[in-house]
C-alpha positions as CSV (number, residue, x, y, z in Angstrom):
1,M,0.0,0.0,0.0
2,V,2.8,2.4,0.9
3,G,4.5,1.8,-2.5
4,D,1.3,2.5,-4.4
5,L,0.6,5.6,-2.4
6,I,4.1,7.0,-3.0
7,R,3.8,6.3,-6.8
8,L,0.4,8.0,-6.8
9,K,1.9,11.0,-5.0
10,F,4.8,11.4,-7.5
11,T,2.3,11.0,-10.4
12,I,0.3,13.9,-9.0
13,L,3.4,16.0,-8.5
14,G,4.5,15.3,-12.0
15,H,1.2,16.9,-13.3
16,S,1.7,20.1,-11.3
17,T,2.1,23.4,-13.1
18,Q,5.3,24.1,-14.9
19,G,5.9,27.2,-12.8
20,L,5.6,25.3,-9.6
21,R,8.1,22.6,-10.9
22,I,10.6,25.4,-11.9
23,T,10.2,27.0,-8.5
24,R,11.1,23.8,-6.8
25,W,14.2,23.3,-9.0
26,V,15.4,26.9,-8.3
27,V,14.5,27.3,-4.6
28,A,15.7,23.8,-3.5
29,P,19.4,24.2,-4.5
30,L,19.5,27.7,-3.1
31,A,18.1,26.5,0.3
32,V,20.7,23.7,0.5
33,L,23.6,26.0,-0.5
34,A,22.5,28.8,1.9
35,T,22.4,26.3,4.8
36,W,25.8,24.8,4.1
37,A,27.4,28.2,3.5
38,A,26.1,29.7,6.8
39,V,27.4,26.7,8.8
40,L,30.7,26.3,7.2
41,A,31.5,30.0,7.2
42,A,31.4,30.1,11.0
43,G,34.5,31.4,12.6
44,S,35.0,28.8,15.3
45,D,33.5,25.5,16.7
46,G,31.4,27.6,19.1
47,A,30.1,29.9,16.4
48,R,29.3,26.9,14.2
49,H,27.4,25.4,17.1
50,D,25.2,28.5,17.4
51,V,24.7,28.8,13.7
52,L,23.5,25.2,13.6
53,L,21.1,25.9,16.4
54,V,19.6,28.8,14.4
55,V,19.6,27.0,11.1
56,L,17.8,23.9,12.5
57,A,15.3,26.1,14.3
58,L,14.6,27.9,11.1
59,W,14.0,24.7,9.2
60,G,11.7,23.4,11.9
61,T,9.7,26.7,11.8
62,G,9.6,26.6,8.1
63,W,8.1,23.2,8.1
64,A,5.6,24.1,10.8
65,L,4.3,27.2,9.0
66,G,5.2,26.6,5.3
67,P,2.3,24.3,4.4
68,V,-0.2,26.9,5.8
69,L,1.3,29.7,3.8
70,T,1.5,27.7,0.6
71,S,-1.9,26.0,0.8
72,G,-0.1,22.8,1.4
73,A,-2.9,20.5,2.4
74,G,-0.7,17.6,1.3
75,V,-0.6,15.9,-2.0
76,L,-2.8,12.9,-0.8
77,R,-5.8,14.0,1.2
78,P,-7.3,11.4,3.6
79,E,-10.9,12.0,2.4
80,W,-10.0,10.7,-1.0
81,F,-9.7,7.2,0.4
82,A,-12.6,7.3,2.9
83,H,-14.8,4.9,0.9
84,L,-12.1,2.4,-0.1
85,P,-12.3,-1.1,1.6
86,L,-9.0,-0.6,3.5
87,N,-8.1,-0.7,7.2
88,R,-8.3,2.9,8.1
89,R,-5.8,2.8,10.9
90,W,-3.1,1.3,8.6
91,L,-4.1,3.7,5.8
92,G,-3.4,6.6,8.2
93,V,0.1,5.1,8.9
94,A,0.7,4.6,5.2
95,L,-0.3,8.2,4.5
96,M,2.1,9.4,7.3
97,I,4.9,7.5,5.6
98,T,4.2,9.2,2.2
99,V,4.3,12.6,3.9
100,C,8.0,11.9,4.6
101,V,8.8,11.1,1.0
102,G,9.0,13.8,-1.6
103,V,10.9,16.9,-2.8
104,G,10.5,18.9,0.4
105,P,11.8,16.1,2.7
106,A,14.7,15.4,0.3
107,V,15.8,19.0,0.2
108,T,15.5,19.2,4.0
109,L,17.6,16.1,4.5
110,L,20.3,17.4,2.2
111,S,20.3,20.7,4.1
112,L,20.4,19.1,7.5
113,A,23.2,16.8,6.4
114,V,25.5,19.8,7.2
115,L,25.3,18.3,10.8
116,G,27.5,15.5,9.4
117,A,30.1,18.1,8.4
118,H,30.0,19.5,11.9
119,A,30.4,16.1,13.4
120,Y,33.4,15.3,11.1
121,L,35.1,18.5,12.0
122,L,34.7,17.8,15.7
123,S,35.4,14.1,15.7
124,P,34.9,11.5,12.9
125,P,33.4,8.8,15.2
126,S,30.5,11.2,16.1
127,L,29.3,10.8,12.5
128,A,27.5,7.7,13.7
129,V,25.5,9.9,16.1
130,A,24.6,12.3,13.2
131,A,23.6,9.4,11.0
132,V,21.0,8.3,13.6
133,A,19.9,11.9,14.5
134,L,19.2,13.1,11.0
135,P,16.3,10.8,10.0
136,L,14.8,11.2,13.4
137,L,14.9,15.0,13.1
138,L,13.4,14.9,9.6
139,V,10.5,12.7,10.7
140,A,9.9,15.0,13.7
141,V,9.7,18.2,11.6
142,V,7.6,16.7,8.8
143,A,5.1,15.1,11.2
144,T,4.9,18.3,13.3
145,S,4.2,20.2,10.1
146,R,1.1,18.0,9.3
147,V,-0.1,18.2,13.0
148,V,0.2,22.0,13.0
149,Y,-1.7,22.2,9.7
150,A,-4.5,19.9,11.1
151,L,-4.7,21.9,14.3
152,L,-5.0,25.2,12.4
153,G,-7.8,23.6,10.4
154,A,-9.5,22.5,13.7
155,A,-9.0,25.9,15.1
156,M,-11.1,27.3,12.3
157,G,-14.1,25.9,14.2
158,S,-13.8,28.5,17.0
159,R,-13.6,32.3,16.9
160,L,-10.5,32.2,19.2
161,G,-8.8,29.8,16.8
162,V,-9.6,32.1,13.8
163,A,-8.2,35.1,15.7
164,M,-5.0,33.3,16.6
165,S,-4.6,32.2,13.0
166,G,-5.3,35.8,11.8
167,I,-2.5,37.1,14.1
168,Q,-0.1,34.6,12.7
169,Y,-0.9,35.3,9.1
170,G,-0.8,39.0,9.7
171,A,2.6,38.9,11.2
172,L,4.0,36.8,8.3
173,I,2.5,38.9,5.6
174,A,3.6,42.1,7.2
175,G,7.1,40.7,7.3
176,L,7.0,39.9,3.6
177,M,5.6,43.3,2.7
178,V,7.9,45.6,4.8
179,G,10.6,43.3,6.2
180,W,13.1,45.0,3.9
181,V,13.3,48.0,6.3
182,A,15.2,45.8,8.7
183,L,17.5,44.2,6.2
184,S,20.5,46.3,7.3
185,A,20.1,45.3,10.9
186,V,19.5,41.7,10.0
187,G,22.6,41.7,7.8
188,E,24.7,42.9,10.7
189,G,23.1,40.4,13.0
190,I,23.9,37.5,10.6
191,A,27.5,38.6,10.2
192,G,27.9,38.8,13.9
193,L,26.3,35.4,14.4
194,V,28.6,33.7,11.9
195,R,31.6,35.4,13.3
196,D,31.0,35.3,17.1
197,G,27.9,33.1,17.7
198,L,24.9,33.9,19.8
199,P,24.7,35.5,23.3
200,D,24.6,32.9,26.0
201,T,21.0,33.4,26.9
202,A,19.8,33.0,23.3
203,A,21.9,29.9,22.9
204,R,20.5,28.3,26.0
205,V,16.9,29.0,24.9
206,L,17.6,27.4,21.5
207,E,19.3,24.4,23.0
208,A,16.0,23.6,24.8
209,L,14.3,23.1,21.4
210,P,14.1,19.5,20.0
211,T,15.7,20.8,16.7
212,S,18.9,21.4,18.7
213,W,19.1,18.0,20.3
214,P,21.0,16.5,17.3
215,V,23.7,19.1,17.6
216,L,24.0,18.5,21.3
217,A,24.1,14.7,20.8
218,V,26.9,15.0,18.1
219,E,29.0,17.2,20.4
220,A,28.4,14.8,23.3
221,G,29.6,12.0,21.2
222,A,32.6,14.0,20.0
223,E,33.6,14.6,23.7
224,G,33.2,10.9,24.5
225,R,30.0,11.3,26.5
226,W,28.2,8.5,24.8
227,G,25.6,8.0,27.5
228,T,24.5,11.7,27.1
229,A,24.4,11.3,23.3
230,A,22.3,8.1,23.6
231,G,19.9,9.9,26.0
232,L,19.5,12.9,23.6
233,L,18.9,10.5,20.7
234,L,16.2,8.7,22.8
235,A,14.6,12.1,23.6
236,L,14.7,13.0,19.9
237,A,13.1,9.6,19.0
238,A,10.3,10.4,21.4
239,A,10.0,13.9,19.8
240,A,9.6,12.2,16.4
241,A,7.3,9.4,17.6
242,I,4.7,11.6,19.3
243,P,3.9,13.9,16.4
244,S,4.1,10.9,14.0
245,A,1.4,9.0,16.0
246,L,-0.7,12.2,16.0
247,C,-0.1,12.7,12.3
248,A,-1.1,9.1,11.5
249,L,-4.3,9.6,13.6
250,L,-5.1,12.8,11.8
251,L,-4.5,11.3,8.4
252,T,-6.9,8.4,9.1
253,P,-10.0,9.0,7.0
254,R,-13.2,9.5,9.0
255,T,-16.8,10.5,8.4
256,R,-18.1,13.7,9.8
257,N,-21.6,14.3,11.2
258,A,-23.3,17.6,10.7
259,T,-23.8,19.5,14.0
260,P,-26.8,21.8,14.2
261,H,-25.9,25.4,15.1
262,R,-28.1,28.0,16.9
263,R,-29.4,30.5,14.5
264,R,-28.2,34.1,15.0
265,P,-30.2,37.3,14.2
266,P,-29.2,38.8,10.8
267,L,-26.2,41.1,10.9
268,G,-27.4,44.6,10.2
269,T,-30.4,44.4,12.4
270,G,-31.0,46.8,15.2
271,V,-30.5,45.8,18.9
272,L,-34.0,46.8,20.1
273,T,-35.8,46.4,16.8
274,T,-36.0,43.9,13.9
275,R,-35.8,46.7,11.3
276,P,-32.9,46.3,9.0
277,L,-30.2,49.0,9.1
278,L,-29.3,48.6,5.4
279,P,-31.4,50.0,2.5
280,D,-34.1,47.7,1.2
281,T,-32.7,47.3,-2.3
282,P,-31.4,44.2,-4.2
283,A,-27.8,45.4,-4.1
284,W,-27.9,46.2,-0.4
285,S,-29.6,42.9,0.2
286,V,-26.6,41.2,-1.3
287,A,-24.4,43.4,0.8
288,G,-26.2,42.2,4.0
289,K,-25.8,38.6,2.9
290,E,-22.1,39.2,2.3
291,L,-21.7,40.9,5.7
292,R,-23.3,37.9,7.4
293,Q,-21.1,35.5,5.5
294,W,-17.9,37.4,6.3
295,W,-18.9,37.3,9.9
296,R,-20.0,33.6,10.1
297,D,-17.7,31.8,7.7
298,P,-14.4,31.1,9.5
299,W,-12.4,31.1,6.3
300,R,-13.6,34.6,5.3
301,S,-13.3,35.8,8.9
302,L,-9.7,34.6,8.9
303,E,-8.9,36.6,5.8
304,L,-10.5,39.7,7.1
305,Q,-8.7,39.6,10.4
306,C,-5.5,38.8,8.5
307,G,-5.8,42.1,6.7
308,V,-6.3,44.0,9.9
309,W,-3.4,42.3,11.7
310,T,-1.1,43.0,8.7
311,G,-1.6,46.7,9.2
312,V,-1.0,46.4,13.0
313,F,2.3,44.5,12.5
314,I,3.4,46.9,9.8
315,A,3.1,49.7,12.3
316,L,5.0,47.6,14.9
317,I,7.8,46.9,12.4
318,G,8.0,50.7,11.8
319,I,8.3,51.2,15.6
320,V,11.0,48.5,16.1
321,A,13.0,49.7,13.0
322,G,12.8,53.3,14.2
323,I,10.8,54.5,11.2
324,P,7.8,56.3,12.6
325,Q,6.9,57.6,9.1
326,M,5.5,54.1,8.4
327,L,2.8,54.3,11.0
328,P,0.3,56.6,9.2
329,F,0.3,54.2,6.3
330,A,-0.6,51.1,8.4
331,G,-4.3,51.7,7.5
332,V,-3.4,51.9,3.8
333,S,-2.2,48.3,4.0
334,V,-5.6,47.2,5.3
335,A,-7.2,48.8,2.2
336,F,-4.6,47.1,0.0
337,M,-5.4,43.8,1.6
338,A,-9.0,44.1,0.6
339,A,-8.1,43.1,-3.0
340,L,-6.1,40.1,-1.8
341,V,-8.5,38.6,0.7
342,A,-11.6,39.0,-1.5
343,C,-10.2,37.9,-4.9
344,N,-12.1,34.6,-4.9
345,L,-15.6,35.4,-3.5
346,Y,-17.5,33.0,-5.8
347,G,-15.0,30.2,-5.2
348,Q,-15.4,30.7,-1.4
349,D,-19.2,30.5,-1.8
350,G,-18.8,27.1,-3.4
351,T,-21.7,25.7,-5.4
352,A,-24.2,28.0,-3.7
353,L,-24.0,30.0,-6.9
354,W,-26.8,27.8,-8.2
355,Q,-29.3,29.9,-6.2
356,T,-28.2,33.0,-8.3
357,V,-28.3,31.0,-11.5
358,V,-31.9,29.7,-11.1
359,G,-33.3,33.1,-10.1
360,A,-31.3,35.3,-12.5
361,D,-32.8,38.2,-14.4
362,E,-31.2,41.0,-16.5
363,N,-30.1,42.9,-13.3
364,T,-29.1,40.0,-11.1
365,A,-25.4,40.1,-11.9
366,R,-25.1,43.9,-11.5
367,H,-26.8,43.8,-8.1
368,D,-24.7,40.8,-7.0
369,I,-21.4,42.5,-7.9
370,R,-22.3,46.0,-6.5
371,G,-23.6,44.4,-3.3
372,R,-20.3,42.6,-2.8
373,Q,-18.4,45.8,-3.4
374,F,-20.6,47.7,-0.8
375,A,-19.9,44.9,1.7
376,L,-16.2,45.1,1.2
377,L,-16.3,48.9,1.7
378,L,-18.2,48.5,4.9
379,L,-15.9,45.9,6.2
380,C,-12.5,47.3,5.3
381,G,-13.2,51.1,5.1
382,P,-13.9,51.9,8.8
383,A,-11.1,49.6,10.0
384,A,-8.6,51.2,7.7
385,L,-9.7,54.7,8.5
386,L,-9.6,54.1,12.3
387,M,-6.1,52.5,12.0
388,T,-4.9,55.4,9.9
389,A,-6.2,58.0,12.5
390,V,-4.9,56.2,15.6
391,F,-1.3,55.5,14.3
392,T,-1.0,59.0,12.7
393,V,-1.9,60.6,16.0
394,L,0.3,58.3,18.0
395,S,3.3,58.8,15.8
396,G,2.9,62.5,15.5
397,Q,3.5,62.4,11.8
398,H,0.6,64.8,10.9
399,W,2.2,65.8,7.6
400,A,1.1,62.4,6.3
401,W,-2.7,63.0,6.7
402,P,-3.5,64.0,3.1
403,Y,-1.2,61.3,1.6
404,A,-2.6,58.5,3.8
405,L,-6.2,59.5,3.2
406,G,-5.7,59.9,-0.5
407,L,-4.1,56.5,-0.8
408,L,-6.7,55.0,1.4
409,A,-9.6,56.2,-0.8
410,A,-7.8,55.0,-4.0
411,L,-6.9,51.6,-2.6
412,L,-10.3,50.9,-1.2
413,G,-12.0,51.7,-4.5
414,A,-9.4,49.9,-6.7
415,G,-9.2,47.0,-4.3
416,T,-13.0,46.3,-4.4
417,G,-13.0,46.6,-8.1
418,V,-10.1,44.2,-8.6
419,A,-11.6,41.8,-6.1
420,V,-14.9,41.4,-7.8
421,L,-13.4,41.2,-11.3
422,L,-11.0,38.5,-10.3
423,S,-13.7,36.7,-8.4
424,V,-15.6,36.3,-11.7
425,I,-13.0,35.7,-14.3
426,A,-10.6,33.6,-12.0
427,A,-13.1,31.9,-9.7
428,T,-11.3,28.8,-8.3
429,P,-13.4,26.0,-6.8
430,G,-12.6,25.0,-3.3
431,V,-14.1,22.4,-0.9
432,D,-17.7,23.3,-0.2
433,P,-17.9,25.2,3.1
434,K,-19.6,22.4,5.1
435,Y,-16.8,20.0,4.2
436,R,-13.8,22.2,4.8
437,I,-11.3,20.8,7.3
438,G,-8.0,22.5,6.4
439,P,-7.1,26.2,6.7
440,N,-6.7,26.5,2.9
441,D,-9.7,24.6,1.7
442,A,-11.5,27.6,0.4
443,G,-9.7,27.5,-3.0
444,D,-6.2,28.2,-4.4
445,V,-5.8,31.9,-5.1
446,S,-2.1,32.0,-6.1
447,Y,-2.9,33.4,-9.5
448,Q,-5.4,36.0,-8.2
449,V,-3.1,37.3,-5.5
450,W,-0.3,38.1,-7.9
451,I,-2.7,39.8,-10.3
452,A,-4.4,41.7,-7.5
453,M,-1.1,43.0,-6.1
454,Y,0.2,44.3,-9.3
455,G,-3.1,45.4,-10.8
456,T,-4.1,47.4,-7.7
457,G,-0.8,49.1,-7.7
458,L,-1.1,50.1,-11.4
459,L,-4.7,51.4,-10.9
460,I,-3.6,53.9,-8.3
461,I,-0.9,55.5,-10.3
462,P,-2.8,58.9,-10.6
463,T,-3.0,59.1,-6.8
464,F,0.6,58.1,-6.4
465,A,1.6,60.8,-8.9
466,A,-0.4,63.4,-6.8
467,L,1.4,62.1,-3.7
468,V,4.8,62.5,-5.3
469,T,3.9,66.0,-6.5
470,G,2.8,67.0,-3.0
471,L,6.0,65.7,-1.5
472,A,8.2,67.4,-4.1
473,A,6.4,70.7,-3.4
474,G,7.0,70.3,0.4
475,G,3.4,69.8,1.3
476,G,0.8,72.7,1.6
477,A,-2.2,72.9,-0.7
478,L,-0.6,70.5,-3.3
479,A,-0.4,67.8,-0.6
480,W,-4.2,68.0,0.1
481,L,-4.8,67.6,-3.6
482,T,-4.0,63.9,-3.1
483,V,-7.3,63.5,-1.3
484,P,-9.7,64.4,-4.1
485,V,-7.5,62.7,-6.6
486,G,-7.6,59.5,-4.5
487,L,-11.4,59.7,-4.2
488,A,-11.9,60.2,-7.9
489,N,-9.3,57.4,-8.6
490,G,-10.9,54.9,-6.3
491,A,-14.5,55.7,-7.3
492,G,-13.6,55.4,-11.0
493,A,-11.7,52.1,-10.6
494,A,-14.5,50.6,-8.5
495,W,-17.2,51.6,-11.0
496,F,-15.3,50.6,-14.1
497,L,-14.0,47.2,-12.8
498,G,-17.4,46.4,-11.2
499,R,-19.0,47.1,-14.5
500,L,-16.6,44.7,-16.3
501,A,-17.3,42.1,-13.6
502,H,-21.1,42.2,-13.7
503,R,-21.2,42.2,-17.5
504,R,-18.8,39.2,-17.6
505,L,-20.9,37.4,-14.9
506,A,-24.1,38.1,-16.7
507,A,-22.7,36.7,-20.0
508,R,-21.2,33.6,-18.4
509,L,-23.2,32.9,-15.3
510,P,-24.0,29.3,-16.1
511,E,-20.4,28.6,-17.2
512,T,-19.1,30.1,-13.9
513,F,-21.3,27.7,-12.0
514,V,-20.1,24.8,-14.1
515,R,-16.5,25.7,-13.2
516,L,-17.3,25.8,-9.5
517,R,-19.3,22.6,-9.6
518,H,-17.3,20.3,-11.9
519,G,-13.7,21.6,-11.6
520,K,-10.8,22.4,-13.9
521,A,-11.2,19.6,-16.5
522,T,-14.8,20.7,-17.4
523,A,-13.9,24.4,-17.2
524,L,-11.1,24.1,-19.7
525,Q,-13.5,22.5,-22.2
526,Q,-16.1,25.3,-22.0
527,L,-13.7,28.3,-22.0
528,P,-14.6,30.8,-24.7
529,P,-12.6,30.8,-27.9
530,G,-12.2,34.6,-27.7
531,S,-8.8,36.1,-27.3
532,D,-9.5,39.3,-25.3
533,W,-7.6,40.0,-22.1
534,L,-10.4,38.7,-19.9
535,D,-10.5,35.4,-21.8
536,R,-6.7,35.1,-21.5
537,M,-6.8,35.8,-17.7
538,E,-9.6,33.2,-17.2
539,R,-7.7,30.6,-19.2
540,A,-4.5,31.3,-17.2
541,A,-6.3,31.1,-13.8
542,T,-8.0,27.9,-14.7
543,R,-4.7,26.2,-15.8
544,T,-2.5,27.7,-13.0
545,N,-4.5,27.3,-9.8
546,T,-4.4,24.0,-7.9
547,E,-7.8,22.3,-8.0
548,R,-9.6,21.5,-4.8
549,K,-12.7,20.0,-6.3
550,P,-15.9,20.8,-4.3
551,V,-17.6,17.9,-2.5
552,G,-21.4,17.7,-2.8
553,S,-23.8,19.5,-5.0
């Protein structure tokens, strides 16, 4: 069974997109070379010890968080085998073994093999300790990765778990967006680490982590303390066995029973009255439905909180890096994230689009698109404006008011327009909401995210030009010109892209439902033969994004 599953895994990987395969072949050698270069460049045995502690901790952290960031639900999902006449317990063990076989584990093993070089430089007999420790460490980090992924998926069932996941995502995205401001400090820190090692306190903390136990075991063997080395290897074996057992349990296919939930009053209803707070029109009815879904759906709630926490952590990075000028623009990042977190709205809805299809008239698509835009503005606008006001006042950077407000208006409008357009032309099916178990089951959005990032930036060029003009003039009246330019820029982008989106949806509403219901293979057969830019984007998204075919009807 294990052999068959491994062959199935590599067959699936062989049919992944060409870009993903090229990325693997480029990133993998770089990761291995960077690991070996950092360790071998250490100035002494003590410095090499500290560098190894840091490198192994980074690899462990990367395995724990990497699958979440890259939508890595695993190549073989347990639910695929739920109806096969196989012993489920042994199937879970077999799936656990397949997790440890692949490109990622091979690259990790080659990188961690630098521990053997450390053992050889200390004492050649300690290579035997490294040979035992390496596979144990690999199994430990890979199994822990799957357990963390499953726990995050389970956490999506509670609001506390969603909030914790949102904080994690926000911190990581903020680091990717503005981490460059700390590059000089980080560069100096890396040079000092390679030359002199870590401070004693930091080294003692890292030595307590299981990722450091192979280093300690090798050094104990090099010093002739074989009993200590054996004890550390036993501890490492336990650290590998516990997550492996949990991983096998989590990978065991199981059926899930629906649990009834208490109905909540509709969002947008007054506290002392049942009168709706939103206007009684078709578009605003869609907005009310969207507000309820953003609030109740854990996956949508996670993305919304991720955008807010990204702004918070960008401000914190500005404080730590000593750049208070970043703080007024923390709210701007929330507006920018609106395009990223909402670029697959129809894919998140799953096959619920059938309700729109069967009741469609000539205005249905327009009301649906405009309602979703209104909901995004109500969700992201107040949060972004409040964050801009708070951090501008706290930082004392009052010169930034017109620039921050202008960018905020432009990004909110452009972001909502980009989001609904991509949600139509690049809708990617995910697992239907009631069947989701992983934190990334709502659909792959790798294509949409890249288009949203660059597209939103291009759309706000007029506002950015007004900002640069104001800065060049030293502020004054020209600075405040950024605000009306941003309002006009955002409103124009929202209206124009929304118009493109609802016209496209009206023309291809049944085909959009077919794409969400039946997946990539059927969608590729019914793509239009046209060659305009929307058709090309739809074709690229369908071919590029990883399919998570919805379950149910």
